[in-house]
N, C-alpha and C positions, 0 to 999 in steps of 0.2 A: 824200290819196287812200287812206291806210291805214285799215283798219277799227279799228285799236287806238285806244282812248280815245274811241270814238264815244258812249259812254253819257253823257259830260259835255256833249256838244254840245247847244246849245239847239235844241229842236224835234225832237230825235231820241228816239223812244220805242221800247219793246219791240214795239209793234204794227208799226212799220216794219221791225223786224228779223224778225218773223214773215213779213211779206210778202216781204222780201228772200230769206229762206230758201226760201219757196215758189217764187219766181221762178227761183232757181238749180236747184231740184229739177225744175221743169217744163222748163227748158232742157235739162237732162241727159236727161230722158225723151224729148224731141223729138229730140235728137241721136242717142240710141241707136236710136230707131225709124227715122230717115231717113238717118243718116250724113251725110257731106260731099258737096258737089257740086251742090246745088240752088240755085235763086235765092233771094235774101233774102226776097222776098215770100212764098214757100212756107213758109219757117221762121217768118216773122212771123205768118202766119195760123194755123199749127199751134200756135205758142206761145200766141197769144191764145185759141185754142180750149181748150188744156190748162189755162190759168190760169182761164178762165171755168168750166170743168167742175169746178174746185176751189172754186167759189163766190166767186171774187175779181172785183171790178169792173175790167174791162179796157177801155180806150179805145185805138183805133188811129189812127195818123196825126193826132195831136192838133196843131192849129195853135198855134204858140207866138209870141205877139205880141212885138214889140220896141218899147219905148217910148223915144222920144228927145225931150227937152224937152217932156214932156207930150203928145206926139203919137204915135199908134200908127202904126208904119211896117210896110208889107207887105213882110216880109223873106223869106218863103218857108220859115221854119223849121218843121219838123214832127217831132214826137216819134213814133218808131215805136210804142211801147207805153207807156201810163201806167197803172200798176197801183195800184188803191185810192187814186188821186190823190196818191200819195206816192213811188212808185218808178218811175224812168225806165228803159226798156230800149231800147237801140239794137241792132238786129239787123244783122249783117254776114255776108257770104259772100265773103271775100277771101283772098288768099294769106297776108297777115299784117296785123294791126292796126298802125296807124301813129300818129304824134303828131297828125296831122290828126284822126283819129278820137277821140283823147283830148281834144283841144281842143274838138271838137264836143260831147262829153259835158259837159265843164266849162261850156261856154257854156249848154247846155240846163239844167243844174242851177242856174246863177246866174239865168238869166232866169225859170225856173219857180218858184223858191223851194223846190224839192225838195232833200232832203239826200242821197239815195241814188240811184245809177244804176249800170247794168251795160252794158258793151259785151259782146255775145255774137257771136263769130265762129264760125259753124257749119262753116266750111270747114277743119276740122282733124281729125286722127286721134282725139285725145282731147279731150273737151269742155273739160276744165280748161285746156288749152293756149290756148283762144280766149276765156276768160272773164276780164274785168277789172272789178273793183268800184271804185266811186268814192264817196267820202263827203265832203261839204262841211260 
């Protein structure tokens, strides 16, 4: 989960790092503008708007299929934001991020084939307190 050494990871490129940096910057801008206390859906829509205004391709509520023995299973997994087809963002507005949220992100990274993801909890005083980066 550490960003150290990510340059050696197969499939990890500088382009992904540029997108990841833009995602964090956009999240910070949204948090500064709105503060804590809103619903996740509000932060998700504002973050999608902010990223889109920066010229990034952003898809919201992306269905993530689960394949089991060659069969697609309707599992109900949905990625909050998929940025440039390579960075996953899960938006939260909770008292604290938990291991369940981390497990959710790791599952999404594994199923999607993406290498970088962010958990962003907007229900915090300082944005950095609610930000978690994941690298597979």
